[in-house]
Phi, psi and omega in degrees: 000130171286154189231132180231170177217156184280135176292130178306128178200352188254153170054233182292341182274359182286058184220123188299323177294311182305311182301319177299307187290320180291324172305315181297316180299317184296320177295319175301329183288331179116012174298149178269337189206156171232137191233140174239147182249188191213114172220160184233328183217161167241085183306139179293322178232084188298149181283341183218142174295149174289139181285079182212181182295317184269348177081003185254128182288130179307132179300337175303332185295340183287344175247101184232117171289138187301127184302319179289326173294322177294319178290334176295317176297317179298322177294321180293330181272353184231175180233330194245321188296149172282156186228125184227167174247131177210100343249152170273129172280104186289347188267358186270359173210159185302141180303328185288330177282324181290323174304312181296320180294318183292317178299313182300323178286324178294321173298313183298324180273005183054047167086026187249017185273131161247130184260103177259127190237138169222178182252353179079178183230344192250113178301325178304327182290316181298315177301321185285331179265359175076031179245141180290141177284332182286153176058038176300319177306310183292324176301314182295322176301316179289325176300316181293324178297311180296320176293329178296322174296314180302325182279329193239344186272140171288318176243119181265129172214135182213131177224091189241177177301331185249325180229150181230127175233112179289161183311123190208154172264129176233096196279344178286110178242156184290161177284323178287136182246138002278353178188171176291146178305139172250124186240136183245143173263181176118154183233000178276158181303324179293322182296309186291329176294323181293322177304312181292328194277324190216000183256168176269351183176173178244137169268096176262193183220161177293124187208161169314137183306321180292331173287322179297317184291322184292321180286325178291322173301322179302320180287318178297316180302313177301324176291317175302318183291326178280000179083021180255163176271107184309326186288349176279352178281142171269146171238121183237131185244131170273135172230106179279095195268152173231106184272124180249162179286326186242151177306135177280155177285168186301331181290344181245349174291165005265348189259008173242143177140192179288163178299320182290329178292318182290322185290331178294319172304309187296323177298317182295337174296334175296325178289335178277358177116358186289127179270337186199140177236142171225149191245135178227100180261020186295334179275353178235017174228163185222011182202158181300316178306307183297319178300314182286327176294326178291322180294319182295321184293322184283322184289320177298313181291322183292320183281350181285127180298000000 
């Protein structure tokens, strides 16, 4: 199982120098991948509760370094690790612009990019960027259709309900062929059906194993129904960790507890089908030293036979 870590980008970690230095340190520790998320505002009175036990969005998310800029800094500071978005909200900019940015990052990183896409959960952010909240699924489908053409077609042409591209040459193509891997987030039946039907994998999250296996099974069943090989799908899990001195109770697991306790859960996800896990402690650490100490503790524990 591959092991990743979040690129510093939230709260006190939204600093370009720190992003560069910590990315290099994480690669030197032996991590396989670095991942960046996507937030734009921290509403004082949110339209929707944060998807957590208490429903409160971490205050650090109100300060978010642009994910593609963070990964650009990480790409320039590293040589080996893969670079992913978990998750990038693909609907907040036109597909042709998003595809160009992602293509540029894939080229700059020498083909190390994983494109992880989600739809988000906060209507306020859609209002802030001027994109309709309604019909998000259909908008994502067309976004994926158009980006696929931009990445793989010699002559790009698109006439859809939202975007029109006349027959055109778009010469900038990704290093990876036919395109960077596309991983989709989401936990609804529709989201998991879309993963199985047209994505290269699912971006999940740390959750009790019965729920994880049930959702993963939905994506695999959708792949089989679409005539695809379910075993070709990747499962990548995000763990927003909170490290405690003593083992946490079952009501707070699986991403809260001691490092060995959290790592034991992460190991069991491999048996459930996870190809990769990545750790994000940015909302529960407050300094570079603490972040790196946490990273060292996790990679040491997970690499111990």
